[in-house]
C-alpha positions, 0 to 999 in steps of 0.5 A, spaced: 224 524 953 228 518 951 226 512 955 232 510 960 230 503 958 232 504 951 238 507 953 241 502 957 239 495 953 246 493 950 246 489 944 251 483 945 250 480 938 256 482 933 256 476 928 252 471 925 253 464 925 252 461 918 249 454 917 254 449 914 254 449 906 253 443 901 255 443 894 249 439 892 243 434 894 248 428 893 253 431 898 248 433 904 248 427 909 241 423 909 241 425 917 241 433 915 235 431 909 231 428 914 232 433 920 230 439 915 224 435 912 222 434 919 223 441 921 219 443 915 213 439 917 213 441 924 213 449 922 207 452 925 202 456 921 205 464 923 200 469 921 200 477 923 197 483 923 201 490 922 202 493 929 198 499 930 200 506 932 198 508 939 197 515 938 189 514 937 183 510 939 182 503 934 177 504 929 173 499 925 179 498 920 183 495 925 178 491 927 177 488 920 184 487 920 185 483 926 179 479 925 181 477 918 188 475 921 184 471 926 180 467 921 186 465 917 189 462 924 183 459 926 182 455 919 189 452 920 187 450 927 181 447 924 185 443 919 189 440 925 195 445 924 199 448 930 198 456 928 200 462 931 197 469 931 202 475 932 199 482 933 201 488 937 202 496 938 207 500 934 210 505 940 215 509 937 216 514 932 215 522 931 208 521 931 207 518 938 212 523 941 208 529 938 201 525 940 204 525 947 207 532 947 200 534 945 197 530 951 202 533 956 204 526 958 210 523 959 211 518 952 212 512 956 206 513 960 202 515 954 204 508 951 202 504 957 196 507 957 194 507 950 196 500 948 191 497 952 185 499 947 188 495 942 189 489 946 182 490 949 179 490 942 182 483 940 179 480 946 172 483 945 173 481 938 174 474 941 181 474 937 186 468 939 192 471 939 198 468 941 203 474 942 201 481 943 208 485 942 209 492 944 215 495 940 217 498 947 219 491 950 226 489 951 226 483 947 224 487 941 229 493 942 234 487 942 232 484 936 232 491 932 239 493 935 242 486 933 238 486 926 241 493 925 248 491 927 248 485 922 246 490 916 252 494 918 256 488 918 254 486 911 255 493 908 248 495 907 248 501 912 252 508 911 252 515 913 250 521 909 246 528 909 239 527 907 234 532 905 227 531 903 219 532 905 217 528 911 210 526 913 210 525 921 203 522 920 206 516 915 212 516 918 216 516 911 220 521 906 217 523 900 221 525 894 219 532 891 215 529 885 210 525 890 208 532 894 204 538 892 201 544 895 194 544 898 189 548 901 186 545 908 179 545 908 178 545 915 183 551 917 184 554 910 191 553 911 196 552 905 200 546 906 205 541 902 202 534 902 203 527 900 200 526 893 199 519 895 196 519 902 194 527 903 198 527 909 202 534 911 209 533 910 215 538 912 222 539 909 227 536 913 235 536 912 239 532 916 245 527 917 243 520 918 244 513 916 242 510 910 240 503 907 243 501 900 236 499 898 238 500 891 243 495 891 237 490 892 233 492 886 235 486 882 234 481 887 227 483 889 225 483 882 228 476 882 224 474 888 217 477 885 218 473 879 219 466 882 213 468 887 208 471 883 203 470 889 207 473 894 202 479 894 195 478 894 191 481 890 195 480 884 193 487 882 197 490 888 203 485 886 203 488 879 204 495 882 209 493 887 213 490 881 212 497 877 215 501 883 221 496 884 222 496 876 222 504 875 228 504 880 229 504 888 233 510 892 237 508 898 232 509 904 234 514 910 233 509 916 235 513 922 233 520 925 237 525 929 236 524 937 235 532 937 229 531 932 226 524 934 228 522 942 223 516 943 225 510 939 231 505 939 238 508 939 243 506 933 247 501 937 254 504 935 251 511 935 246 514 940 246 520 937 241 517 932 234 513 933 233 508 928 227 509 923 220 507 926 219 503 920 225 498 920 224 498 928 216 496 927 217 491 921 222 487 925 217 485 930 215 479 926 221 476 927 222 478 934 216 474 936 219 468 932 225 468 937 229 472 933 235 472 934 235 466 939 233 461 934 236 454 935 240 452 930 236 446 926 230 449 929 229 456 926 222 454 924 219 452 930 217 458 932 213 460 925 218 464 921 218 465 915 211 468 916 206 464 912 201 471 911 202 478 913 195 481 913 196 489 912 191 495 909 193 497 902 196 504 905 202 500 908 204 496 902 210 499 900 213 498 907 211 491 907 212 489 900 218 492 898 222 495 904 221 489 908 223 484 903 229 488 902 231 488 909 231 481 909 234 479 903 240 483 905 241 478 911 239 472 907 233 471 912 227 467 909 222 472 906 214 471 908 210 467 904 205 471 902 202 478 904 195 479 904 193 487 902 186 488 904 182 495 902 179 500 907 172 501 910 169 508 908 163 511 911 157 514 907 162 513 901 167 517 904 174 515 907 174 515 915 177 521 918 177 523 925 177 530 923 171 529 919 168 526 925 166 519 921 170 514 924 166 508 927 168 506 934 169 498 934 167 497 941 160 500 940 159 496 934 161 490 938 157 491 944 151 492 940 151 487 935 156 482 939 163 479 936 160 473 932 155 478 928 161 483 927 166 478 925 161 475 920 159 482 917 166 484 916 169 478 913 163 477 909 162 484 906 169 487 907 173 489 901 180 485 899 180 489 892 176 494 893 173 499 899 167 497 902 162 502 905 160 501 913 153 502 915 149 499 921 143 498 917 148 493 913 150 489 919 143 488 921 141 486 914 147 481 914 145 478 920 137 478 918 140 474 912 143 469 917 137 469 921 133 467 915 137 462 912 142 458 917 138 460 923 131 458 920 134 452 917 137 449 924 130 451 927 126 447 922 131 441 923 132 440 930 125 442 932 121 438 927 115 434 930 115 429 925 122 426 925 128 425 929 135 427 927 138 422 930 134 416 927 135 420 920 143 419 921 142 412 923 138 410 917 138 415 912 146 415 911 145 408 908 139 410 903 140 417 901 134 421 897 135 418 890 131 424 887 134 429 882 134 434 887 137 430 893 143 428 888 144 435 886 144 437 894 149 431 895 154 433 890 154 440 892 155 438 899 161 434 897 164 439 893 163 444 898 169 443 903 174 442 897 172 449 894 172 452 901 179 450 902 181 453 895 178 460 897 181 460 904 188 458 900 187 464 896 186 468 902 179 470 901 175 468 907 169 473 904 169 469 898 169 462 902 163 464 907 159 466 901 160 459 898 157 456 905 151 461 905 149 459 898 149 452 900 145 454 906 140 457 901 140 451 897 139 447 903 133 451 904 130 450 897 131 443 897 127 442 904 122 447 902 121 443 895 121 436 899 116 438 904 118 433 909 112 436 914 107 434 909 110 427 909 110 426 916 102 428 917 098 421 917 094 420 911 090 415 908 095 409 905 090 407 900 090 400 901 097 399 902 099 395 908 099 400 914 106 398 916 109 398 909 106 405 908 109 408 915 116 405 913 116 408 906 114 414 909 119 414 915 125 412 910 123 418 905 122 423 911 129 421 914 133 421 907 130 429 907 132 430 914 139 427 914 141 431 908 139 437 911 142 435 917 149 434 914 148 441 910 148 444 917 153 440 920 158 441 915 157 448 914 157 449 921 164 446 922 166 451 916 164 457 919 167 456 926 173 460 924 168 466 923 163 465 928 166 461 933 161 462 939 155 461 934 157 455 931 159 452 937 151 453 939 149 450 932 153 444 933 151 443 940 144 443 938 146 438 932 149 434 938 156 434 934 161 431 939 167 436 940 172 431 937 168 431 931 168 438 929 175 439 925 175 440 917 177 433 916 170 431 919 166 436 914 164 431 909 158 427 907 157 421 912 163 422 915 160 423 922 155 418 924 154 419 931 150 426 932 143 427 932 142 428 940 142 435 942 147 437 947 143 443 949 136 445 950 133 446 943 128 451 946 122 454 944 120 460 940 126 465 941 129 461 946 135 457 944 136 459 937 142 460 934 141 467 931 136 471 936 133 477 935 137 484 935 135 488 941 134 494 936 133 495 928 136 502 928 
């Protein structure tokens, strides 16, 4: 049944306001240039997840997407920039309508019940989202209807008969060349399915509204040429360009109410429901306050998005359809789209019918949010699929224990030295051995290279760089062996005071470099493991106001060294405590 709320919300926008036009930069008033520059500088970093269908429970792929997005947001905040993260649920369309019918529930009640699982997932994973949108909310409905009317006003919408193969699961039409006959192994039933996704399709013939996407082919190609890094990784950018180059067909963007009643009605024709993907994509604008942006301050709420983070299965919708919709209205396009690969289980694609879906809530409850966040970012695929296994999570965690965890314990619990003393004295006179100089150089390079890899939207590559530096620090400490130097031995005739001072300086210089490595690596890993890294930095006595990206440089902080929390004994107080079970 169609929601009464959806039927009764009016769309009051029938025209758009165009900004003043200037022929060239010389004719632009200086006050306008200054205002635009200030606005651009104040634009928040805006990053989004796709909105998730509420027809089924969340899986580990949803968790991966939302964690990747949160890491990108937190890194920008670490650099001192205001950052906004938008996530939420997609609650319209045939898929949701049929799922509610199958559950024998009113569709509105079905959505109200199921959306909370995705919000709970974000909370359980310690995701700092600023907006959690539901496409059934009034502000989104208004934004979608306004967007539709603007497309219609510009001549991009027309009515026509449409025939084709429709996939309810994918919520899209496929041409005859993109479907084939298959045998369902679970039921033995023959059916037509998408060659791309393997999902069942059904033949549909109906009259509906179409979007003139074919008219935007050249503008899309021009945009791609000017923005070669628009889609990441680059291989998928090339796939998108190839698809558009080969030609675009006009897109069916509504369904008759008789077929689809659960959705946003076409504002000038309530016998039609707006296509779920047009509806869903506009969510990114809705939470950027569209269409209510204040003139001159359009960027204040974040648009255009800096990054959309999506799975590789929805590239066509985000990298072709979405830019086309925005170009049609001359709206700014998102700056980049990060398309990540999928998770498999036993090297097979996860599927509810196969019973091989990983429940993310169980994983989070067992391993904790920081452990899962690190594992997913470290081992998850951007270009290629990754295989999930609890043993892989445990192995990854044990590497953290043995490398970073062990390093912290050695430094803060050492009996023959004092970290605070080392910070005070050794920063003036660091280890001048070849190993010490090499270690300083590695630490100096780390923040720059880390930042570069994050800018390329590859957090996994960035944290592997940190892991390598941690390993190098362990090797340096093992080779320098400050615990041997700190043990009193016969000074062989050297005055005792001079000998002690010399040994103390050597020990301090070693501990200082190790402490600096821990501090810098701890700062950089905060976006991935916020809770564990807080404890690490507390153990190192790093002031909370000195934990920004700017502070992640050798010698930048000279105030730390006195633990803010108990260092503990044995397993107590360690950064990475033992897991309850290795099974």
